[in-house]
Phi, psi and omega in degrees: 000128181273149178302154184303325179297316178292325179298316179293318177299318179297315180297314179296321177300313180300315180298319178298318180295314180300319177298317180296328180272001181061036174268141174279122186306309184298313180300317181300311184288330174295314179295321178297318179296332178268010174060041177286127188305318183297312179294323177298320180295313179300314181298321177299318178294319178300314179299315181301314181291323177297314181298330179276357178076025181285156177281168176301315182298315179298321182292314179297316178299315179301314183294317178300316179295317181295320178297315179302312179295321179298315179295322178297319180291330185256015180272099182253000000 
């Protein structure tokens, strides 16, 4: 369990990333609560980058690249 200060920082970081990716916050978190794989994957990447201390810019760049690679692997 992370301290409340980190929890708030994490939440704000997540919101900034979602805004940068043009995701609607409410829709994203509803889908995440329903365990939708795509949103779960994005949220996992956001968490990973936050834990590594990455910037918003680094995180958005990573996610765009990861999504692109994911689509290439799953393009049947």
